[in-house]
C-alpha positions, 0 to 999 in steps of 0.5 A: 509541565506539560500534561499527557494530553498535550505530548500526545497532541504533540505526537500526532501532529508530529506525524500528521506534519500539519500545524495548527493554531499556535504551532505555525511558525510563519509571520505571515500567511494567506487565509481561507476562511471556513466556508472557503473564501479567501480572507488575503494575507494577514499577520500570523496573529490577526489570522488566529484572532479570526479562527478564534472568533468563529470558534475553530482552529486555524490549520496551516494546510500548505506550509511550503508556500510563499507566504503559507497557505492556511484555513480555517476549519474545524481541526478535530473533524478535519482529522477524524474525516481523514482517518476514515478517508484512510480506512475506507481506502483499505477496504476497497484495495485487495491483498494478492497473495503469492502461493507456491508449489513445490515439485521435483524433476521426478514427480510422477504424472498424477503427482502434477494433477494434484499440484494443478489442482492446488494451483486452479485453486489458488487461481479461483481466489485470485492469488498469484501461483509460484511453481517451484522445482526443486533440485537435490544433489546430483538433480542439478545435472538434469535441469532440462527434466525440471523445464519438462515439468514446468511446460507440462504445469504449463500445458495444462493451464494455457487457457487459464492463466498468464506467465508472470515470470517465466522459468528461471534458475534461482540458486539451486530452484526453478521458478515460475511465477503464474497470474490468473487471467483477468 
């Protein structure tokens, strides 16, 4: 019967896709020492013995090579360093959100100015702005009014934005996506 720790280890190994020590299935492997030196091609048992001698693990780093490449290393330390690297990469990436502003074809100038302030705030936060003109009922017959509203928005913001997606009909909505100028 396997212990809880062994089952957890098995799950993490499946996720990581790296075979360690007895999990390696190849008969012969190319071995790289802990210091990075080539130890040559040897049987799996000899490689495991060499790893145990140094008090480290034998980790399969290139399973698709012929013969598979294994490295003698401290597997726990290796996994820790990998997780630290991935956390560091997550910190450095920025998430760009798309914020939406909804207008109608009959939206008045003052209301458009208020919406423009919202769009400027979104762009200042380095987010994209999706400007949507919603047509209700028979307003759909006057698409040109919706295009005029989007053109007013674009004229006001022409120095601050890049049009990522020009005005396009999506069902009963006329949509345009704006991104901040870099």
